[in-house]
N, CA and C atoms as an extended XYZ file, in Angstrom:
222
Properties=species:S:1:pos:R:3:atomname:S:1:resname:S:1:resid:I:1 pbc="F F F"
N        -3.848        1.992       -8.556 N   PHE     1
C        -3.611        1.310       -9.809 CA  PHE     1
C        -4.847        1.379      -10.688 C   PHE     1
N        -4.590        1.425      -11.958 N   ILE     2
C        -5.687        1.213      -12.886 CA  ILE     2
C        -5.517       -0.196      -13.450 C   ILE     2
N        -6.555       -0.739      -13.990 N   ARG     3
C        -6.577       -2.150      -14.382 CA  ARG     3
C        -5.392       -2.567      -15.258 C   ARG     3
N        -5.067       -1.868      -16.355 N   PRO     4
C        -3.939       -2.315      -17.189 CA  PRO     4
C        -2.611       -2.356      -16.424 C   PRO     4
N        -2.379       -1.361      -15.564 N   GLN     5
C        -1.150       -1.359      -14.768 CA  GLN     5
C        -1.127       -2.546      -13.815 C   GLN     5
N        -2.256       -2.824      -13.192 N   MET     6
C        -2.326       -3.921      -12.241 CA  MET     6
C        -2.071       -5.253      -12.944 C   MET     6
N        -2.675       -5.459      -14.101 N   LEU     7
C        -2.482       -6.707      -14.831 CA  LEU     7
C        -1.032       -6.881      -15.261 C   LEU     7
N        -0.404       -5.811      -15.687 N   GLU     8
C         1.005       -5.872      -16.084 CA  GLU     8
C         1.888       -6.228      -14.898 C   GLU     8
N         1.617       -5.639      -13.766 N   LEU     9
C         2.398       -5.920      -12.563 CA  LEU     9
C         2.184       -7.355      -12.087 C   LEU     9
N         0.968       -7.855      -12.188 N   LEU    10
C         0.687       -9.234      -11.782 CA  LEU    10
C         1.418      -10.241      -12.665 C   LEU    10
N         1.668       -9.890      -13.923 N   LYS    11
C         2.375      -10.782      -14.844 CA  LYS    11
C         3.886      -10.767      -14.634 C   LYS    11
N         4.403       -9.746      -13.981 N   HIS    12
C         5.841       -9.559      -13.820 CA  HIS    12
C         6.404      -10.634      -12.895 C   HIS    12
N         7.149      -11.590      -13.445 N   LYS    13
C         7.634      -12.736      -12.677 CA  LYS    13
C         8.749      -12.369      -11.706 C   LYS    13
N         9.563      -11.397      -12.040 N   HIS    14
C        10.697      -11.045      -11.186 CA  HIS    14
C        10.283      -10.238       -9.964 C   HIS    14
N         9.109       -9.657       -9.994 N   PHE    15
C         8.646       -8.842       -8.870 CA  PHE    15
C         8.550       -9.677       -7.599 C   PHE    15
N         8.069      -10.909       -7.714 N   ASP    16
C         7.989      -11.817       -6.563 CA  ASP    16
C         9.363      -12.084       -5.956 C   ASP    16
N        10.370      -12.165       -6.793 N   GLN    17
C        11.716      -12.493       -6.329 CA  GLN    17
C        12.396      -11.327       -5.620 C   GLN    17
N        11.982      -10.122       -5.895 N   ILE    18
C        12.594       -8.929       -5.309 CA  ILE    18
C        12.114       -8.705       -3.880 C   ILE    18
N        10.863       -8.998       -3.615 N   LEU    19
C        10.251       -8.691       -2.319 CA  LEU    19
C        10.648       -9.693       -1.247 C   LEU    19
N        10.671       -9.210        0.001 N   ARG    20
C        11.002      -10.046        1.157 CA  ARG    20
C        10.069       -9.695        2.316 C   ARG    20
N         9.903      -10.617        3.230 N   GLY    21
C         9.196      -10.369        4.485 CA  GLY    21
C         7.765       -9.915        4.312 C   GLY    21
N         7.421       -8.852        5.066 N   PHE    22
C         6.049       -8.332        5.051 CA  PHE    22
C         5.631       -7.867        3.658 C   PHE    22
N         6.590       -7.299        2.913 N   GLU    23
C         6.255       -6.829        1.567 CA  GLU    23
C         5.824       -7.986        0.672 C   GLU    23
N         6.526       -9.101        0.770 N   LYS    24
C         6.165      -10.265       -0.045 CA  LYS    24
C         4.812      -10.829        0.386 C   LYS    24
N         4.565      -10.887        1.700 N   ASN    25
C         3.266      -11.357        2.191 CA  ASN    25
C         2.134      -10.462        1.692 C   ASN    25
N         2.374       -9.159        1.715 N   THR    26
C         1.364       -8.207        1.251 CA  THR    26
C         1.113       -8.377       -0.242 C   THR    26
N         2.173       -8.551       -1.010 N   TRP    27
C         2.043       -8.749       -2.452 CA  TRP    27
C         1.254      -10.024       -2.759 C   TRP    27
N         1.553      -11.096       -2.023 N   THR    28
C         0.840      -12.355       -2.214 CA  THR    28
C        -0.645      -12.180       -1.905 C   THR    28
N        -0.945      -11.470       -0.829 N   SER    29
C        -2.345      -11.206       -0.473 CA  SER    29
C        -3.032      -10.367       -1.544 C   SER    29
N        -2.330       -9.365       -2.052 N   PHE    30
C        -2.881       -8.516       -3.108 CA  PHE    30
C        -3.203       -9.340       -4.353 C   PHE    30
N        -2.277      -10.211       -4.740 N   LYS    31
C        -2.502      -11.053       -5.914 CA  LYS    31
C        -3.716      -11.961       -5.722 C   LYS    31
N        -3.851      -12.533       -4.532 N   LEU    32
C        -4.991      -13.412       -4.267 CA  LEU    32
C        -6.312      -12.660       -4.373 C   LEU    32
N        -6.350      -11.435       -3.853 N   VAL    33
C        -7.572      -10.626       -3.953 CA  VAL    33
C        -7.836      -10.265       -5.412 C   VAL    33
N        -6.792       -9.865       -6.130 N   ALA    34
C        -6.964       -9.488       -7.534 CA  ALA    34
C        -7.457      -10.659       -8.375 C   ALA    34
N        -6.956      -11.846       -8.096 N   GLU    35
C        -7.308      -13.016       -8.895 CA  GLU    35
C        -8.628      -13.661       -8.469 C   GLU    35
N        -9.042      -13.457       -7.220 N   ASN    36
C       -10.197      -14.188       -6.695 CA  ASN    36
C       -11.355      -13.318       -6.219 C   ASN    36
N       -11.252      -12.003       -6.409 N   PHE    37
C       -12.315      -11.136       -5.907 CA  PHE    37
C       -12.674      -10.025       -6.889 C   PHE    37
N       -11.691       -9.433       -7.515 N   LEU    38
C       -11.958       -8.313       -8.414 CA  LEU    38
C       -12.593       -8.800       -9.710 C   LEU    38
N       -13.187       -7.880      -10.416 N   GLU    39
C       -13.864       -8.171      -11.672 CA  GLU    39
C       -15.124       -8.996      -11.417 C   GLU    39
N       -15.389       -9.967      -12.257 N   ASN    40
C       -16.598      -10.782      -12.128 CA  ASN    40
C       -16.381      -12.032      -11.295 C   ASN    40
N       -15.169      -12.219      -10.833 N   LYS    41
C       -14.852      -13.404      -10.037 CA  LYS    41
C       -15.046      -13.088       -8.564 C   LYS    41
N       -15.613      -14.024       -7.828 N   LYS    42
C       -15.702      -13.846       -6.384 CA  LYS    42
C       -15.576      -15.218       -5.741 C   LYS    42
N       -14.428      -15.457       -5.125 N   ALA    43
C       -14.184      -16.730       -4.453 CA  ALA    43
C       -15.097      -16.852       -3.241 C   ALA    43
N       -15.365      -18.070       -2.856 N   ASP    44
C       -16.200      -18.306       -1.673 CA  ASP    44
C       -15.583      -17.698       -0.419 C   ASP    44
N       -14.255      -17.652       -0.368 N   ASN    45
C       -13.556      -17.138        0.816 CA  ASN    45
C       -13.064      -15.698        0.614 C   ASN    45
N       -13.791      -14.913       -0.186 N   TYR    46
C       -13.337      -13.559       -0.493 CA  TYR    46
C       -13.185      -12.689        0.753 C   TYR    46
N       -14.038      -12.879        1.751 N   LYS    47
C       -13.920      -12.079        2.978 CA  LYS    47
C       -12.599      -12.366        3.677 C   LYS    47
N       -12.220      -13.620        3.717 N   GLU    48
C       -10.941      -14.007        4.323 CA  GLU    48
C        -9.770      -13.414        3.540 C   GLU    48
N        -9.855      -13.444        2.214 N   LEU    49
C        -8.782      -12.902        1.382 CA  LEU    49
C        -8.613      -11.401        1.598 C   LEU    49
N        -9.721      -10.679        1.628 N   VAL    50
C        -9.661       -9.225        1.832 CA  VAL    50
C        -9.170       -8.904        3.236 C   VAL    50
N        -9.615       -9.664        4.227 N   THR    51
C        -9.157       -9.454        5.603 CA  THR    51
C        -7.652       -9.657        5.699 C   THR    51
N        -7.147      -10.713        5.056 N   ARG    52
C        -5.697      -10.956        5.061 CA  ARG    52
C        -4.943       -9.810        4.400 C   ARG    52
N        -5.495       -9.293        3.309 N   LEU    53
C        -4.847       -8.178        2.620 CA  LEU    53
C        -4.805       -6.942        3.510 C   LEU    53
N        -5.913       -6.627        4.170 N   LEU    54
C        -5.950       -5.459        5.051 CA  LEU    54
C        -4.978       -5.606        6.217 C   LEU    54
N        -4.875       -6.802        6.773 N   LEU    55
C        -3.914       -7.039        7.861 CA  LEU    55
C        -2.479       -6.905        7.358 C   LEU    55
N        -2.222       -7.367        6.153 N   ALA    56
C        -0.882       -7.238        5.578 CA  ALA    56
C        -0.534       -5.769        5.355 C   ALA    56
N        -1.489       -4.988        4.835 N   TYR    57
C        -1.258       -3.550        4.667 CA  TYR    57
C        -0.995       -2.884        6.014 C   TYR    57
N        -1.717       -3.304        7.025 N   GLN    58
C        -1.545       -2.730        8.358 CA  GLN    58
C        -0.137       -2.998        8.884 C   GLN    58
N         0.400       -4.187        8.641 N   LYS    59
C         1.763       -4.508        9.080 CA  LYS    59
C         2.793       -3.638        8.379 C   LYS    59
N         2.468       -3.180        7.182 N   LEU    60
C         3.359       -2.269        6.460 CA  LEU    60
C         3.080       -0.812        6.810 C   LEU    60
N         2.177       -0.590        7.761 N   ASP    61
C         1.774        0.743        8.209 CA  ASP    61
C         1.113        1.539        7.083 C   ASP    61
N         0.313        0.863        6.303 N   CYS    62
C        -0.414        1.502        5.204 CA  CYS    62
C        -1.879        1.727        5.539 C   CYS    62
N        -2.275        1.481        6.772 N   ASN    63
C        -3.696        1.535        7.119 CA  ASN    63
C        -4.279        2.940        7.049 C   ASN    63
N        -3.490        3.973        7.240 N   LYS    64
C        -4.042        5.328        7.174 CA  LYS    64
C        -4.540        5.640        5.771 C   LYS    64
N        -3.776        5.278        4.768 N   LEU    65
C        -4.191        5.507        3.393 CA  LEU    65
C        -5.475        4.745        3.086 C   LEU    65
N        -5.580        3.518        3.560 N   LEU    66
C        -6.794        2.739        3.325 CA  LEU    66
C        -7.999        3.359        4.011 C   LEU    66
N        -7.806        3.893        5.222 N   LYS    67
C        -8.909        4.538        5.932 CA  LYS    67
C        -9.388        5.762        5.170 C   LYS    67
N        -8.453        6.552        4.678 N   ILE    68
C        -8.815        7.751        3.924 CA  ILE    68
C        -9.578        7.353        2.664 C   ILE    68
N        -9.092        6.355        1.941 N   TYR    69
C        -9.760        5.898        0.729 CA  TYR    69
C       -11.159        5.376        1.047 C   TYR    69
N       -11.274        4.582        2.114 N   PHE    70
C       -12.564        4.022        2.490 CA  PHE    70
C       -13.547        5.133        2.843 C   PHE    70
N       -13.108        6.105        3.624 N   LEU    71
C       -13.992        7.198        4.002 CA  LEU    71
C       -14.405        8.012        2.783 C   LEU    71
N       -13.476        8.206        1.859 N   HIS    72
C       -13.768        8.975        0.658 CA  HIS    72
C       -14.765        8.239       -0.247 C   HIS    72
N       -14.695        6.909       -0.263 N   SER    73
C       -15.547        6.144       -1.172 CA  SER    73
C       -16.968        5.969       -0.652 C   SER    73
N       -17.209        6.265        0.615 N   ASN    74
C       -18.557        6.087        1.176 CA  ASN    74
C       -19.342        7.364        1.219 C   ASN    74
């Protein structure tokens, strides 16, 4: 995502209603990280928020993509 797309998606109220189960948990975790960690904001519990997001992605079997991105960014 690029920032404008992410902000538009975060504003979309019906998106929450469409998702179920692990997908909804992952979306909720993503929103918490976006609202409390990205940009100039950093919540005191940012490590917990990011850890929850990574675990949620793992439950959706998205961990391979994250590993590739992480390796590429270092």
